[in-house]
N, C-alpha and C positions, 0 to 999 in steps of 0.2 A: 448409467445416466450421464447425462451431459456434465462436467465438473463446474461447480460454480462455488466461487469464495465470498465469504463476506466479512468484511471489516469490522469486527463486534466490539466497536468503542470508537471514539471520535475524541477531539482536544478538549473538548469539557464535560465528557463524561463525569457521572454523578459519581462521586466520591466514596466514603463511609465504609469502605470495604465493601458494595455492594454487588461489584461487576462480574465476580467469580460465581457469585449465588446466581445471579440475573442468566448467566449463562448456563449453568447446569437447570435452570428451570424452564429454560429456551431450547433445551437440546431435541426434543420430538418435535416441537416446531419448525423448528430448521430445517428437520430431516423432512418433513411431509414438505414444504415447501421446494425442496430438491437440494438444498445446500449440502456441497461435499466437505467443504472444509472452512475452518474457522481461523480468521488470522487475529490472533490476542493481541494486546500493547505490552510493551517490555514489564515483564513481571517480577523483575527485581529492584532493590531499593534503590529509589534517587535520594540525591541531597536534599532535594524538597519533600521527605520522608510523606507521611500521608498525602500531601499534596501534589505529588510529584507524576505527571504523565508519565514517567518513565524514560524518555531520553535522556535526564540529565545522572547518567547511569552511576551510580557509587559502591555496591558491592553486588557483583553477578552471581554471588554464593548465597544471598539473602532474598530468597523468595517470599517473603513474610513471615519469616521464622524468628529474628533476633531481635533484641531492642536495639535499634540504632536509628541514628535522624527522630530522635524522639517517639518512635513508633515502633510497634511491631510488625502490625499489618501491611503491608502496601495501600497506596490510594484503592485498590480493587479487591486487596481481602486478605488474607492470610496464605501460607503455603498448602495447607489443610483445603481450604476453599479451593485453591486453584486446579490441586491433585483432582477433588471430586468433580471438577467441572470439566476438566480434559476426561476423566473415567465415562462421564454422563454423555459426552459428544461423541467417545469412541463407542459406546456401547449403542447410538443412534447410527453407526457407520458414517461419523462425520470426522474427517483428518483435522489433525489440531496445528495450526501454523506460526510458532513462535517469531517475537520479533527480537531481533538479535541488534544491539549496539556496542562495535566495538570499535568505535572511531576516536572515542574521549572517555573520559573518566573526569567526575567532579565530584567538590565535598570532601577533598584531603584531610587526613584527622593532624597532620604533623607539618611544621612550616621547613624547609630544607634551603640552605645556600647553594646557589650556583651560579655558571656563567652564561650570559646571555648576548644578545643583539636586537636592537629593536628591528622590525621592517616597517615597510610602507603598506598600509590598510590595504590598498588598491593594487600592489604590485609586491607581492610576498618576497618574491626575487633582489628587491632592492634593501639593501640594507642602509639604514640611516642613524647609525650610532657607532661608537666603537663597542670593544666588549666592556659588560658593566656586569654587575654582580646583584642578584635579587634574592630576595626569599618568596616564598609560593609555598602553598598548601599542595605541594607532590608525593607526601608519604602517606601511604595509605595502610594501616595497621589493623583495621577492622576491630575496634575494642569489645564491641557487643557481640562479634562471633567469634572472637581470638582465632584457633588454629584451627578450628571444626573446619573438614572438607579440604583445605588447603594451606599450606604454610605459606606461601608466597606473599610477599610485602610489596608494593610498589613503591618507587621512588624515584626522582626526577630522570635517572636514565633510563627509564620506562616510555619517555615521554621526547615529542620534539618541539613542544611549544606551550606556551600558556598564556591566558592574558589579564591574568592578575599577579601585582608585585607589591610586598606589603610596604605600604607607605609611599606608594609612586601611582601616577596615573595609571589607569587601564591602556592597555596596550597590547598588542602581537609581540610577544616576546620570544627570538628564536633561541632554543637551547643549544648549547655547542656540545654536540653529542660526539662518543667516540665511535657510532656507528653510519656516519655518512656527514658531509658537512652541509649540503644544505636538507630540502624538506625531500620526503619520498616523492617519487617520481608518479603522475598523473597522467591520463590521457589526452587531457586538454590542457591549456596554458592560461585558464579563465584566473584574473590576479595575479597572472604570473604563475604562481603554482596555488591550487586551493587545498593542499592537504590540510591547511589548519582552520578546522569551522570555529570551535569554542571550547571553552573550560582547558583541562591538561590534554591535548592533542596526544594520541598513543603513537607509541615509535616500533611499528612492526618490523624494523630490521632488527631489533633485538632479539636474539635468539630466544633470550630466557621468557621473554614477552612471548612469543610464538607458542612456545612449548606449553606455558599455563594456559594461553589461550584456546589450543586443543586439548587439554586436560578438561579444563572447565566443558566446553561443550558435548565432551562423553558424559562426563558428571550430570550435565542439564539432562541429557536424553535420557539417561539413565532413572532420574529423578521423577521423569515426567512423561518419556514415550512417544514424544512429538513426532509429527510426519514429516514435516516442512519447517522453512525459516525464512522469516523476511528480512533480508539484510539493510540496513538502514546505511543513509549518507554513503553512498559507493562514490559519489566524485570526488569527496577528501578522504579516500583509503585508497592504499595502493592495493592497483589492480592484481598483484602477484599473491596478493595476503590471501583475499579469500579465497582464489583459484586452489592454493594448497590448504588452508583451512576446511573448504568443501572435500576435497579429497581425503582428508583424515578423518572426518566426520563419518562420510560415508564409508571408509574402509572399517572404522572403529566401531560404528556399531551394525556393520553388515547389513544396511538398509538403503536403498537410493534416495535418499532423503531430499524432495521438493525442495527448490530455492529459488526466490524472487527477490531482486535488488530494487532497491530504489535508487535510479540515477536521473534524477529529474532535470531534464533539459527541453522544456516546452517547444515545439516547432525545428526541434534540432536531430532529427532522426540520425543524420550519418554519425552523431556522437553515440546514440545508443547503439547502432550497429558495428561502429567502432571496438565498443565496449564488450559487446557481445564476439567478437571475433579475438581481441587481445586475451579474453578470460576464456577462449576455446570452448564457447557453449556450456559454460560448465552451471550457468543460472538463467531463467528469464528476467525480464524487467518490465515494470509498470511502464502501459504504453502514454507516457507523459506528452506527445504530441498529439494521440487522438484526443487526451483530454482538453488539451487546448482546442481543438478545433470543435469540440462539442460546447464549450465556454464560450469561444466566439460565435458558433451559431446561434448560441440560444442569447448572446446580446444584439445580434444585427438582426433579427428577425426574418422577415420575407425576401431581405436583400442579400440572405446569405443563398449562396447555389449549391444545394444538398447534394449535389453529385460531386461537391470535393473532399466531402467528410471523410472519407478514409486516405486522401492525398496526403504523402509525406507522415505515413505513420507506421509504427511497427506492426500492430495488425495485419495490416495490409502487405507489409513487405516481408515478416518475419514471423508468421503467427505461431509457429510452434516455439518461439521464446516470448510472446507477448501476454502479460497480464492486463485485460482492459478494463477500466475505471470510466467513472461519472464524476466522482468528486473523491477526496479523503481528508484526512485531519489538517492536512495541509493547504488545500485549498478552499477550506470553508470559511465563511465570513469569519473576519476581523483575525485572521492567521496572516503571518508575514507573506505567504505562497499565493495569499487569498485569488481564487478564479473561480468561483463557484459555477455552476452551470444553473441557468435561470429555473425557476419552478415551471416555467410554462413547458419548458423543453425539455425536463427530465423524463418523461415517459417515453417521449421519440428516442431519447439518448438510451436507455435501457434498452430498448427493442433493439437498437442497432449492436449492443453490446452482448445482450442475453440470445437474440433468435436468427442469430447468423451463425455460419460454421468455422468462422476464423477466431481465435484467440481464447484467451481463460477469463471469463468477466469475473469480477469482482463487485459486489454491492455495498454501498457505503451504511453502516448505522443509523445515520437518520434519514436513511431514505426509504427503511421500513419500518423504524420504530418512532420519527420525529424527534425532534430534540430542542432545548430551550434554555439560553445562558444568555449570563450578561459579559461583556469586557470593552475594553477600550478602543477604540481605533487610533488611527496613524496619526491623528491630530489632536491626541486626547480626551477626546468625548466619550462617556459612557453610553454604550449601545445595548438594547435588550434584542436579541433574534430569537425569532421562532424558526424552526424548521417543520414543515409540514412532511410527513410521511408521503412519498411521491405518488400519484393516484393511480391506481390499478397495478401497484409493483407486485402483489400477490397473483394476479393474472397472468401477469408477464413471467414471472418465475413458475407458474402451472405449466405454459405454454412451452419455457424450455426444458422443464421437466418429462412431458409426455408428448410434445408435437414437435419440437426444433431439430428434427432429423432429416436424413438423407438429399438428395441431391438438390441443391440451391440454383434457382433460376432468377436473377436479377432485371428488374424493368425501372432503369436509373436515368429514363431519355428525359425527365421534365425536371429544373431548376428547383422547385417546390414541392414538388412530390416524389418520394421515393416506395418502388413496392419491390416485394420478392417473395417468393414462394420455398416451402420447404417440403418434399415429394413425401416424408416420411418413409420408414425402411418396414422391414419383416413384423415387426413388433407394434411401431408407434406409427398413427395417421397424423399427416403431417399439418400445416398450415400456409397460410397468405397473410402476408404484413404490409400495411398500408399506412404512410406518413405525410402528414404535410406540414407545411411551416406558412402557410399562407390559407387560402380558400380551401373549401370542402371541394374532394374530388372525387371520379370514379375510375380505378384503376383496371383496365384489363389484363390479366396475367392468366396463363396456362399452369393449369393443377396437375394434370395428365390424365392420361386415358381410364386409369383406375378410378378416379374419381367421377366419371361420367354418370350424370343424374343425381349424384348426391348433395347434400342441402349443407348448407355452410352456416355459420351464425358467427358474432362478432362476440369473442369471450370476454371482452373489456366492456360491453354492453353501452360502447357509445353508439351505436345505431342498432334497431329493431327490426332491421332488412332481414330476409333471408335471401342469399344467393344459392340460384343453382347450378351448378355444374354443366356447362351444355354440350351436345354432342362431338363436339372436338376439344373437350377435356378443359375447355375455358370458362372463366369468371369474369365479371365485373365487380369488383371489390371497391365500395366505396369507404372514405375517411372523412371526419369532420375537419371544419379548418382548427388548424394549429393544434392537429391530435396527431394518434397514433389506431390504428383500429389492428385486431389480430381475428383473423376468420379460420375458425376448426370446423371439420366436419361434426353434424350432428351423430 
């Protein structure tokens, strides 16, 4: 079966401990759609307790088991709920991908005093103060958990920098560390050095930290049996850390754990390629360049040349290391990296990632289930957002599961209308796909001799026409204006 991932959450997913139970209930349905892996949000306790999305990681060992941050369950449920959801997915032959946040920690339990220098927020290599002493919440004792699972206590030597100093203004403070004078080495020079992102930035050069994170990874695997990992905020973490961490994880578990990293660099394919090369291909990356192209195409409408849609994308340049997506929790409306694909274009976008031979596609939860939430925009105005499920998404997933196999032939000669066919294989019948960002079209395409005389219909119901393949193996496949049609044999 073609591999297909779903991001089973969004930034505003319902709280009250419901997500894990929802996933357990949906396992069979997801399997029927052809979903082969589910990416879950960070499952450990965050500093915001029951309201934490999970990226403000506090205690990696608390999967909704201990009374910490004023709650036992996380936003998504208890540890028992989590394990039940994982079992239900695995029983339905769906792999589980867990979200790993090892760049920073938040919500320390005690203040510590230590020496720092201030750095320029736009150029973190530029020191703008002498040595000063501050107090910050860098000591983590996890009083609700105690020493269960791990006796390791985090302190200021485990971090490279903080943004909080007791009694002082918020700023980026570089900790004077025994493990290196500067920040950890990054592959790009954005902001001078973009090691520091938020909260207490983890010092991966500290060998005790590395040992603890390797031990935790094995513990997490033993508790949940996950199949893959999604690695958060790679842009802000030493590239050699995850290379080592994944090597230990795979050795310690005896499994070739799948890994996909978030290196968000829209329109900067060279950075994605550089990261893959530097880490020796030990993980895939989300194709932020393709997502940016889809966003741009949806905004520009019929003035966008669809023949450029895969230009400068990881899916085109290195499909073996590409996870393609239409939207995620960072690009959705009202988020910092907001760049959503417009609603009208989403069926086209999903056809482009689901029905072609390159890349490992990831479906976004609101695009399958819809979403409704409120938040404040950048001007401070409250906005109410309604995200409808994508029109025809189940049909597109069905076509990926049952028809998107075999040789692919592209018909990309028109700036406003793309087409391609998949010939199918010994088990699966193929399909013909046509999409337009302008008016209605008919696209002549060759299905192949084995389809001569066969009748094709539009799986998505966009057209009531029937197309009969001629004696040369060709069909003339229509598509409505600004839409997509997927033609399969009766």
